N, C-alpha and C positions, 0 to 999 in steps of 0.2 A: 390677458389673452386676446391673442386675435381672433378678431371675428370670425366666423366661419366661412365667409365669403373668400376673403385675404386669405386661410388655409387651404380652400381650393382652389384657389389662383396659382398658389405657390406651386401646389401639387402637379394642375396643370402646366404651368411653365418649365416644370421638371419634367413631365413626361415628354414635352415636346425638345428639350434639350435634349434626352435620351435618344428619341428618335431620331432628330438632327445630327448626335453623334452617331451614333450606324451610317445613316447615309452619308457623311463625311469621309468615315474610315474605311466605307467600301467602296465611294465613288470616285477615291484618288484626288480627293481633295486634302487628304494627311491624314495619317491615322493618329499622330500626336492631336492636330488638333480636335479630331473625333473621340478619342478618352479620354481630354479634358470637359470636352462638352457632356460627355456619359457621365464621368462624376461628378461635375456640377450639379447636373438633374437628378443624380441619385441623391445627392445631397439635400436638395432642396425638398424631393419627395419624403425622406427620410424625417427631416426639419418638420412639414407640416404634418406628417402624422403624429411625431412625439413630442409635439410641443401643447407645453399644459400651462395654464393659469397661474401664476404666482400665489404661493400662500395659500393653497387648496388641499385637500385629501385627493387622494384616487378617486374616491367612493363620490365625492360631490362632481371632481371634473369629469369622470367616465358618465355619471349621472345628467352630465349638461344643465347642474344645479346653477341659478344666478348666482353671482358672487355677493357675498354680503359686502358693508362698510369699508372702506380700502384695501378691497379687494380678498379679503379671508373668507371665511367660514361665516354662513349665515344662522342667527337661530341660535337656540342652545347647545349645548355641546355635553355631550353625554358625560354622564357624573367620575368615568374613568380618567380623563382626560383632567390634570391639575395645574393649576396655573405657574406660573415659573418667574424668576425675577427678570426675564430677557423682554426688553421692551424696547421697539423700536420706531420710527416714523418712517410710512413709507413714502418713498421720493416722489411719486407721481400723484397721489391721492392726498399726502400731507397729514394722513389721519396717522393717530399713534396704535400699533399695533402690539397685544400681548403674545407670548409663545406660550400655550398649553403642551403637556407632554404627559402622555400614557406610561406611569412607572415602567409597568409590566412591559411593555413591547418597545419603549421609544418612539413610537408614533407620535410627531407633533401637528400640532394645529393650530393654526393664527385667527385670531378675533380681535377685531376694533376694540380698544380700551376707552371707555368713557364716553 
């Protein structure tokens, strides 16, 4: 997960690009350059807002909970989540992660294995 200051920085740069794009498009510097800056700025702002951590549920991400080992969920999972045979090694933390799924909804959770 990107730290909060990086997300704010990306959002701010995106806003500056949009403002600069409007200034370029209306100031005679070229409409094409202005539109490119506006599109790039909008993409940066959207990415900063929508960015979320790997292997985390929406509730943990929206609640700004600290990631568990390997970047997944921390603590004990609800009993509705059953372990699957899907296991992988997280390339960043080198932790072995197991996938848990709620068979009723298909919602997935990731938890450090072992």
